[in-house]
N, C-alpha and C positions, 0 to 999 in steps of 0.2 A: 129627366136626363140620365142616361145610363152611364155609370162610371166605367171608364176603360180599365180593364184588368191588366195587371202587370204580368209580363212574361219573362221567364228566365231561360237562359241558354246554358246548359251544363256541358262544359268542355273538358276533354281529357287532359289537355295541356293548358297551363296558365303560368303566369309569372310567379316565382317564389315569393316576391315582395307584394303580390296582390292580396290584400287582406279581405277583399270583398265586403268592405264595411257597409256598403249600401244594402247588401243582402242581410248582414247581421242586424241592421236597423229594421229591415222588413220583417225579420223573424224575432222582433223584440218580445212578442207575446210568448213565444216558445222559451225565451230566456227567463221570463217571469215564472212560467210553469215549471221549468227545471229547478229554479231556485226554491220554489214551493215544494217540489218533490224531494229535493235534498234535505230540506228542513223537516218534512213530515216523516220520511222514511228512516232518517237517522234515529229519531226518538219514538218511532212507532213501537207499541207494545212495551213501553217502559213505564214504570210507576211514577217516577219523578218528572219525566218529560224534559221540558226546557230548563228545569232547575239545575240540570247537569251543567248548564252554561256557567252557573255560579259555583257549583260544588268543586269542579275540577281546578280552577285557579285558586279557590280558597284553600283547599287541602294542600295544593302544591306550595302555596305561600307558607302555610303552617309548617310543612316538612322542611322547606328551605330555611326558614327562620330557626328551627330547632337544630338542624344538622350543620348548615354552613354558618349561620349567625352565632349560635350558642356553643355547639360542640367544637367546630373548627375555628371559631373566632375570627372569621373573615370580616374585614372592615366594610362598612357601608357609608363611609365618608360623613359620619355624624347624623345620617338620616335614620328615622325609625325603621328597624329591620323589616317589619311586614310591609311597610309602604315602599321601601326600596325594592324588595323582591316582587311585589305585586306589579310595580311599574314595568320591570323587566319581563315578567311572565306575560302580562297583557299584550305587550308589543310582540314578543317572540311567538306567542301562540298563533297570532294572525298570520305571520310570515310562514311558520311551520305548517299550518293547516293548508294554506294556499299551495305550498310546495309539494307536500306529500299527496294531497288529493288530486292535484293536477298531474302529478307524475304517473298516475295509473289511469288516466282518462281514456286512453285507447283500449286498454285491457278491460276496464269496467263497463265500457259502453259498446263493445264490439258487436253485440247483437243488434243494437239500434243502428249503428253506422252501416251495417250490412243490409238493412232493409229499406231505408228511406234517405233521401237526400235533404240536407240542410247545411248551412255553413258550419263546418266542424269547429270553428273558433267559438261558437256558442257554448260548447261544453266547458272548456276551461274558464271562460268568462263567467258562466253560471256558478262555478265553484268559488271564484273570487268574490262574487256578490253575495252568495249564501254565507260564506265565512265572514263577510262584513257584518251580517246580522249578529252572528255569534260574538264578534269583536265588540259590537256596540253594547251588547248585554254585559260583557266583561268590563268594558270601559265604565259602565254605570257603577259596577261593584268597586272599581278603583276610585272613582270620584266619591263614593260614599265613604270609603276608607280615608281618602284625602280630607274630606270634611271633618271626619271624626278627629283626626290628628291635628287639624287646624284649630278646632275649638278646644282641643286639649292642651294647646300651647306648644306644640312640637316645633322644633327649629327647622323650618324650611320656608321657602317663598316662591311664588309663581313669577316667572320672568317673561319678558317680551317674546322669547323663543317659542312660547305656546302658540303664537301665530303661525309657526311653521308646521303645526300639527297636520293640516291637510296634505302638505307636501310629504311629510314623513309617512303618512298612511298610504299615499299613492305610491311612493317608492317601495314600501314593503310589499304592496300588492303586485306591482310590476316585477319586482325582483323574484318573488315566489312564483309568479306566472311564467316568467321567462325560464327560470331554472326547471320548473315543473314540465314545461313543454319540451325542453331539451331531453330530460330524463325519460319522459313519456315516449318520445320518438325513438330513443335508444332501447327501451325495454321491449319494443316490438320484435327486435332481433336478439337482444341479450336479456333473457328473462331473469338472470341472477340479480340484476340491478333492482328489481322490485323487492327482493329480500333484503338488500343492503340499504335501501332508502331510509327506512325507519331508524336503523342503527346509526346511519350516517348523520341524519338530522339531529339525533341525540348528542352525538359527538360534537357536531358543529355548535350546539348550544353552549358547550363548555369552552369553546373558543370564541365565544361572544360574551359581552359584559352583562349577562343576565344575573349571575350570582356573585359578582364582584365588580367594583368600579375600575375603570381603565387606569386611574391613578395608582391603584394598588398593583396592577399587573406591571406597569412601567417601573415602579419602585422595587418590586421583589424580583422580577425577571426581565431586566433591561435588554438582554441579548435576544430574547424570544418574544418580547412584547409587540414587535412589528407585525407578527402573525395576527395578533388580535386587533391591532390598529388598522390594518388593511383588510380586515373582514368587513365587508360593506354593511352588515347588520350592526356592527359596533357603533358607528357614528349615528345611526338612526335611534338606537336605544339610548345612547348618551344624550342626544338632542332631546329625545322624549323626556328623559329625567330632568334635564336642564330646564326645559320649558315648564314642566308641572311642579318640580321640586326645588328648582334653583340650584341644583348640584349635579355636576356632570362635566365631562371634558368636551365642551362644544367647540367646533372648529368649522369655519366656512370652507376651508381647504378640503377637509375630510368629507364634508357633506357634498361638496362639488364632485369629489372623486367618486363617491357612492352614486351620485346622480348619473354621471357619465358611464360608469361601469354597469349600472342597471339598464340603461338604454342599449348598451352593447349586448348584454345578455338577452334582453328582450328581443332585439333584432335577430340574434342567432337562434333564439327559440322559435320565432315566427318562421324563419327560413326552414329550419329542420321540421317543424310541425307541418308546414305546407308541402314539403317534399314527401314526408312519410304518409300523410293522410290520403294521398292519391292511391296508394296500393297496400296500405297496412292490413286490409282485410285478408290478404293472401298469406300474411305471416302470423297474425294473431290467432 
């Protein structure tokens, strides 16, 4: 019995809200190949290879502990400094990687987009998935550090909020994906944004509770702490810490706010991405 082949109709006009998810599913093998390509190409011709997954967060944690924890004396709410910083760095790195790499998806893959048709959404999705592999490796490092301090008798405890970990991970991925698609669509016309994104993400980190707890920001800068509180990544990192370390400013209200804002940003990202991907080859 001969299997009937699927046929696709490529149209110049389509709804901005049409994600073509059936096509994305049909091209799932391409998604796997792109994830493998990202993983291999990034560490090709490197001596240490995937060990960089461990080295980057480890050295960042050491530097943050020395500068912010020891020299600046910033509070970590009684948590061991390396564990506090590693928790923030692990969560932040996944969001930042999804955002920065998705923001240049049109520019980086212009040669491929101009030669063959496939659902363009495959590209940003492959970035989110490939970064998930890196996050998983760094998460293992965090859990090793967590176990070390646990058996050393450090003062922290795992709470029920750890069950929210899948939700936190999904929100970080979708938030980075949505913002990245918006910026990627804008960079097809405004190239300056590609130079500002790295600097902007670095500044955004300091407006997030990566190197300090939210309680310290509210205590020392009550007039400006709302900027940090309404940063959607703040509630995710605080919930992450609260779940794994039992210390953090957990709030259902802020988590709900982050969820709604993430869905809005993702929707805007999808609309702008679908609009630009139809004719971006003429401008890139």
